[in-house]
C-alpha positions as CSV (number, residue, x, y, z in Angstrom):
1,M,-16.4,0.4,-25.9
2,K,-13.5,2.8,-26.1
3,P,-10.3,2.4,-23.9
4,E,-9.8,6.2,-23.6
5,F,-12.9,6.4,-21.3
6,M,-11.6,3.6,-19.1
7,T,-8.3,5.3,-19.0
8,R,-10.0,8.3,-17.6
9,A,-11.8,6.2,-15.0
10,L,-8.5,4.7,-13.9
11,Q,-7.1,8.2,-13.5
12,L,-10.0,9.2,-11.3
13,A,-9.6,6.1,-9.2
14,E,-5.9,6.9,-8.7
15,T,-6.6,10.3,-7.2
16,A,-8.0,8.6,-4.0
17,R,-4.8,6.5,-3.3
18,G,-4.3,6.1,0.4
19,R,-7.8,7.2,1.3
20,T,-10.2,4.3,0.5
21,S,-8.7,1.4,2.5
22,P,-10.0,-1.2,3.3
23,N,-12.0,-0.5,0.2
24,P,-10.5,-0.6,-3.4
25,M,-9.9,2.5,-5.5
26,V,-12.6,2.8,-8.1
27,G,-13.3,5.3,-10.9
28,A,-16.4,5.6,-13.1
29,V,-17.2,7.5,-16.2
30,I,-20.7,7.9,-17.9
31,V,-20.6,8.4,-21.6
32,K,-23.4,9.5,-24.0
33,G,-23.1,10.5,-27.6
34,N,-19.4,9.7,-27.5
35,R,-18.6,12.3,-24.8
36,I,-18.3,12.2,-21.0
37,I,-21.4,13.5,-19.3
38,A,-20.5,12.6,-15.7
39,E,-17.7,11.0,-13.8
40,G,-16.8,10.1,-10.2
41,F,-14.5,8.1,-7.9
42,H,-14.8,6.5,-4.5
43,Q,-13.3,9.0,-2.1
44,K,-13.2,7.1,1.2
45,A,-14.5,4.0,2.9
46,G,-18.1,4.5,3.9
47,G,-18.8,7.1,1.2
48,D,-20.6,6.8,-2.1
49,H,-19.0,4.4,-4.5
50,A,-17.7,5.7,-7.8
51,E,-20.8,4.6,-9.8
52,I,-23.1,6.4,-7.4
53,V,-21.1,9.6,-7.5
54,A,-21.2,9.6,-11.3
55,L,-24.9,8.7,-11.5
56,K,-25.9,11.5,-9.1
57,K,-24.1,14.0,-11.4
58,A,-25.6,12.6,-14.6
59,K,-29.2,12.5,-13.2
60,D,-31.8,11.8,-15.9
61,A,-29.2,12.0,-18.6
62,A,-27.8,8.6,-17.5
63,K,-30.8,6.8,-19.2
64,G,-29.5,5.0,-22.3
65,A,-25.8,6.0,-21.6
66,S,-22.8,3.8,-21.2
67,L,-20.9,3.4,-17.9
68,Y,-17.2,2.7,-17.7
69,V,-16.1,1.4,-14.2
70,T,-12.7,0.1,-13.1
71,L,-14.0,-2.6,-10.8
72,E,-17.1,-4.8,-11.0
73,P,-20.1,-3.0,-9.4
74,C,-21.1,-4.3,-6.0
75,C,-24.4,-6.1,-5.6
76,H,-24.7,-6.5,-1.9
77,H,-25.7,-4.3,1.0
78,G,-22.7,-3.0,3.0
79,K,-22.2,0.4,4.4
80,T,-23.9,1.6,1.2
81,P,-26.7,0.1,-1.0
82,P,-25.8,-2.1,-4.1
83,C,-24.4,-0.2,-7.1
84,T,-26.0,-2.6,-9.5
85,D,-29.5,-1.6,-8.3
86,A,-28.7,2.1,-9.0
87,I,-27.2,1.4,-12.4
88,I,-30.3,-0.6,-13.5
89,K,-32.7,2.0,-12.1
90,A,-30.9,4.8,-13.9
91,G,-31.4,3.1,-17.2
92,I,-27.7,2.6,-18.1
93,K,-27.6,0.6,-21.4
94,K,-24.0,-0.6,-21.4
95,V,-21.4,-1.2,-18.7
96,A,-17.7,-1.7,-19.4
97,I,-15.9,-3.3,-16.4
98,A,-12.1,-3.3,-16.3
99,A,-11.6,-6.0,-13.5
100,Q,-13.7,-8.4,-11.6
101,D,-14.0,-7.9,-7.9
102,P,-12.3,-10.8,-6.0
103,N,-14.6,-10.3,-3.0
104,P,-16.8,-13.4,-2.8
105,L,-19.8,-11.2,-2.1
106,V,-19.4,-9.6,-5.5
107,C,-17.2,-11.8,-7.7
108,G,-19.2,-12.4,-10.9
109,K,-22.5,-11.7,-9.1
110,G,-22.5,-8.0,-9.9
111,T,-22.0,-8.7,-13.6
112,A,-24.7,-11.5,-13.6
113,Q,-27.2,-9.1,-12.0
114,L,-26.6,-6.5,-14.6
115,K,-26.9,-9.0,-17.4
116,K,-30.1,-10.4,-16.0
117,A,-31.6,-6.9,-16.0
118,G,-30.8,-6.6,-19.8
119,V,-27.7,-4.4,-19.4
120,A,-25.0,-5.2,-22.0
121,V,-21.8,-5.9,-20.1
122,F,-18.2,-5.8,-21.5
123,Q,-15.5,-7.2,-19.3
124,G,-11.7,-6.9,-19.3
125,L,-11.1,-3.5,-20.9
126,L,-7.7,-2.4,-19.5
127,Q,-7.9,-5.2,-17.0
128,K,-4.1,-5.4,-16.3
129,E,-4.0,-1.7,-15.4
130,A,-7.1,-2.1,-13.2
131,K,-5.7,-5.1,-11.3
132,K,-2.4,-3.3,-10.7
133,L,-4.2,-0.3,-9.3
134,N,-5.8,-2.4,-6.6
135,E,-3.0,-4.9,-6.1
136,A,-3.0,-4.5,-2.4
137,Y,-6.8,-4.9,-2.1
138,N,-6.7,-8.0,-4.3
139,K,-4.1,-9.7,-2.2
140,F,-5.8,-8.7,1.1
141,I,-9.2,-10.2,-0.1
142,T,-7.7,-13.4,-1.5
143,E,-4.9,-14.2,1.0
144,K,-6.1,-12.4,4.1
145,I,-2.7,-10.7,4.6
146,P,-1.3,-7.3,3.7
147,F,0.4,-6.4,0.4
148,V,4.0,-5.7,1.5
149,T,6.3,-3.1,-0.1
150,L,9.9,-3.1,1.0
151,K,11.7,0.2,1.0
152,V,15.4,0.6,1.5
153,A,17.9,3.4,1.0
154,L,21.3,2.0,-0.2
155,S,24.7,3.0,-1.3
156,L,25.9,1.8,-4.7
157,D,27.8,-1.0,-3.0
158,G,24.6,-2.2,-1.3
159,K,25.1,-0.8,2.2
160,M,22.1,0.6,4.2
161,A,24.3,2.0,7.0
162,D,27.9,2.6,7.9
163,S,29.9,0.4,10.4
164,A,28.4,2.3,13.3
165,G,24.9,1.7,12.1
166,V,24.3,5.3,11.0
167,S,22.0,5.6,8.0
168,K,21.1,9.3,8.1
169,W,21.1,10.3,5.4
170,I,22.0,8.0,2.6
171,S,19.3,9.2,0.2
172,N,18.6,12.8,-0.7
173,E,15.8,15.0,0.5
174,N,13.7,14.4,-2.7
175,S,14.0,10.7,-2.1
176,R,12.9,11.1,1.4
177,Q,9.9,13.1,0.3
178,K,9.0,10.2,-2.0
179,V,9.1,7.9,1.0
180,H,6.7,10.2,2.8
181,E,4.3,9.9,-0.2
182,M,4.7,6.1,0.0
183,R,3.8,6.2,3.7
184,A,0.8,8.3,3.0
185,S,-0.6,5.8,0.6
186,S,0.0,2.8,2.9
187,D,-2.1,1.6,5.8
188,A,0.8,0.9,8.0
189,V,4.6,1.3,8.2
190,L,6.7,-1.4,9.9
191,V,10.2,-1.4,11.4
192,G,12.1,-3.6,13.8
193,V,13.1,-2.4,17.3
194,N,16.8,-2.1,16.3
195,T,15.9,0.5,13.7
196,L,13.8,2.4,16.2
197,L,16.6,2.4,18.8
198,N,19.3,3.4,16.2
199,D,17.3,6.1,14.3
200,N,14.5,7.1,16.7
201,P,12.2,7.8,13.8
202,R,8.8,9.3,13.8
203,L,7.6,7.1,10.9
204,N,4.7,9.5,10.0
205,A,3.8,10.9,6.6
206,R,5.0,14.5,6.4
207,V,3.2,15.3,3.2
208,G,-0.2,16.9,2.3
209,K,-2.4,18.4,5.0
210,K,-2.3,17.8,8.7
211,S,-5.8,16.4,8.4
212,D,-4.8,13.8,5.9
213,R,-4.9,10.1,6.9
214,Q,-1.7,8.8,8.5
215,P,-0.4,5.3,8.5
216,V,-0.4,3.1,11.6
217,R,3.2,2.9,12.9
218,V,4.1,-0.7,13.8
219,V,7.3,-1.8,15.7
220,A,8.3,-5.4,15.9
221,D,9.8,-5.6,19.4
222,S,9.9,-9.1,20.9
223,S,11.3,-8.1,24.3
224,L,9.7,-4.6,24.6
225,R,12.9,-2.6,24.3
226,T,11.0,0.4,22.9
227,P,11.6,3.3,25.4
228,P,8.6,5.2,26.6
229,T,10.5,8.4,25.5
230,A,10.8,7.2,21.8
231,R,9.9,10.0,19.3
232,I,7.4,7.7,17.6
233,L,5.2,7.9,20.8
234,H,5.5,11.7,21.0
235,S,5.0,12.9,17.5
236,A,2.0,13.5,15.3
237,G,0.9,10.6,13.1
238,G,-1.1,7.4,13.1
239,E,-1.5,5.0,16.0
240,V,1.5,3.2,17.3
241,W,1.2,-0.6,17.6
242,I,4.0,-2.6,19.2
243,A,4.1,-6.3,18.3
244,T,5.8,-8.4,21.0
245,T,6.1,-11.8,22.4
246,S,6.8,-10.4,25.9
247,D,4.4,-10.6,28.8
248,D,6.2,-8.0,30.9
249,Q,3.3,-6.2,32.4
250,K,5.4,-3.3,33.8
251,K,6.8,-2.5,30.3
252,I,3.5,-3.0,28.7
253,K,1.8,-0.5,31.0
254,S,4.6,2.1,30.6
255,L,4.2,1.9,26.8
256,E,0.4,1.9,26.9
257,D,0.5,5.0,29.2
258,E,2.3,6.7,26.3
259,G,-0.5,5.7,23.9
260,A,0.9,2.6,22.3
261,K,-1.2,-0.4,21.5
262,I,0.4,-3.8,22.4
263,I,-0.2,-6.7,20.1
264,R,0.9,-10.2,21.4
265,V,2.1,-12.5,18.6
266,E,3.7,-15.8,18.3
267,E,7.5,-16.3,18.7
268,K,9.8,-17.7,16.1
269,N,13.6,-18.1,16.8
270,K,13.1,-15.8,19.8
271,R,11.7,-13.0,17.6
272,V,8.3,-11.8,16.6
273,D,7.0,-14.3,14.0
274,L,6.4,-12.0,11.0
275,K,4.0,-14.3,9.3
276,A,1.8,-14.4,12.4
277,L,2.2,-10.6,12.6
278,M,0.9,-10.2,9.1
279,K,-2.2,-12.2,9.9
280,E,-2.8,-10.0,13.0
281,L,-2.4,-6.8,11.1
282,A,-4.9,-8.1,8.4
283,K,-7.4,-8.8,11.2
284,R,-7.1,-5.1,12.2
285,G,-7.8,-3.9,8.6
286,I,-4.2,-3.3,7.4
287,V,-4.4,-3.9,3.6
288,S,-1.0,-2.3,2.5
289,L,2.2,-2.3,4.5
290,L,5.4,-0.4,3.9
291,L,8.4,-2.3,5.4
292,E,11.3,0.0,6.3
293,G,13.8,-2.2,8.1
294,G,16.1,-3.1,9.6
295,A,18.4,-5.6,8.1
296,S,17.3,-8.7,10.1
297,M,13.6,-8.0,9.6
298,I,14.2,-7.5,5.8
299,G,16.0,-10.8,5.7
300,D,13.2,-12.6,7.6
301,A,10.6,-11.1,5.3
302,M,12.5,-12.0,2.1
303,K,13.2,-15.6,3.3
304,N,9.6,-16.1,4.1
305,D,8.4,-14.8,0.7
306,M,6.5,-12.0,2.4
307,V,7.6,-9.1,0.2
308,D,5.5,-8.4,-2.9
309,K,7.3,-5.3,-4.2
310,M,10.6,-3.6,-3.6
311,A,11.5,0.1,-3.8
312,L,15.3,0.5,-3.6
313,F,16.7,4.0,-3.4
314,Y,20.3,4.0,-4.6
315,A,22.4,7.0,-3.6
316,P,25.6,7.9,-5.5
317,L,28.1,7.0,-2.7
318,I,30.3,4.1,-1.7
319,I,30.4,3.2,2.0
320,G,32.6,0.1,1.8
321,G,34.5,-1.4,4.7
322,E,32.3,-2.7,7.5
323,G,29.2,-0.9,6.3
324,R,26.0,-2.9,6.9
325,Y,24.3,-4.7,4.1
326,S,20.5,-4.7,3.9
327,L,20.4,-8.5,3.8
328,A,23.5,-9.2,6.0
329,G,23.6,-12.7,7.4
330,T,20.7,-13.8,5.2
331,D,21.5,-16.6,2.8
332,M,18.8,-16.0,0.3
333,A,20.0,-18.5,-2.3
334,K,23.0,-20.8,-2.1
335,D,23.2,-20.9,-5.9
336,L,22.5,-18.2,-8.4
337,P,19.5,-19.7,-10.2
338,K,17.6,-19.6,-6.9
339,A,18.2,-16.0,-6.3
340,S,15.2,-13.7,-5.9
341,R,14.4,-11.8,-9.0
342,L,12.4,-8.6,-9.6
343,L,9.8,-8.4,-12.4
344,E,8.3,-5.4,-14.2
345,L,11.3,-3.4,-13.3
346,S,11.2,0.4,-13.4
347,V,14.1,2.9,-12.9
348,T,13.5,6.5,-11.9
349,T,16.1,9.2,-11.4
350,I,15.4,11.4,-8.4
351,P,17.2,14.8,-8.7
352,A,19.6,16.0,-6.0
353,D,18.5,18.8,-3.7
354,G,19.8,21.7,-1.8
355,P,23.5,22.9,-2.3
356,A,24.1,19.7,-4.4
357,K,21.1,20.2,-6.6
358,N,23.2,20.2,-9.8
359,S,25.0,17.0,-8.9
360,V,23.9,13.4,-9.6
361,G,20.8,12.4,-7.8
362,D,19.5,9.1,-6.4
363,V,18.1,6.2,-8.5
364,L,14.9,4.5,-7.5
365,V,14.6,0.9,-8.7
366,E,11.2,-0.7,-8.3
367,G,9.9,-4.1,-9.1
368,Y,7.8,-7.1,-8.0
369,V,9.4,-10.0,-6.3
370,K,9.0,-13.2,-8.3
371,K,7.0,-15.7,-6.3
């Protein structure tokens, strides 16, 4: 089995990023005579799976062909029939599977069903790439909590705001556009109430078409300080969920009247318990979460090992003085060996824009938090 065909299947799967949740992204390629005769990908939850899309295109030509698929084919009845039945019925001779599906309804069972029917199965081709593609889905299925990406815009001296709490704008327009893309590919965006009060953000994804799926906008607000006039409640975008420990019915009604959904969660240190909030969000189908601040929430998330990945946008400026650190007041490690480390680090330069387009741009540092 040739890796270039699986590479193509992975590329197809990637095109649906942000549109398949809570399902995984999956791509499929059907090969015959050493050439691709049909291909497909899962476009949205409830729609045909990647294998079915490709099989429908291949029709009778699928008989005796090889199928490359990025995730183990399903073998159970959900919103759609089992893919394994369709693969066997079509007469596919060989199936290359990049990664096993961690879903207990499928895990190993799809492969076993294909083998039992006489289909030759090859597993693990580009497995690492396939697992990374669906890292959020994999965590959601196995741990029942969302995959959390922390996004912060910082000065070179590590400040996320000046002494007055102003953070608009540390990063450049191109970096902010990248953030909109990150929001668009996430199920939800989370901020603390202080960030909402200071910045009055919309937290929507201003990228693509108006009809494109928008992330749920979540505010952690223990005492319901969110004003009914907040822009987040009066701007286009996904639903607004306010997580709180308060039972103030007057405030709850005023926010619900503006379209907000109130989620009651447990309290910890007089604040919303973030671990409890993650479980509540997972129950509501949130697979991937973009955490955008503020400093105290970032600190809580890091201390509780909730962050899986970090995206740090460094701008070429020094704030100094009493500027606010992203982890101010958070003692992450009392000695250097215990400090949090990032793995699989990548560094990307984001060009400057507007009148300063010829100047030095921002630098995006991404990596996974070592657990």
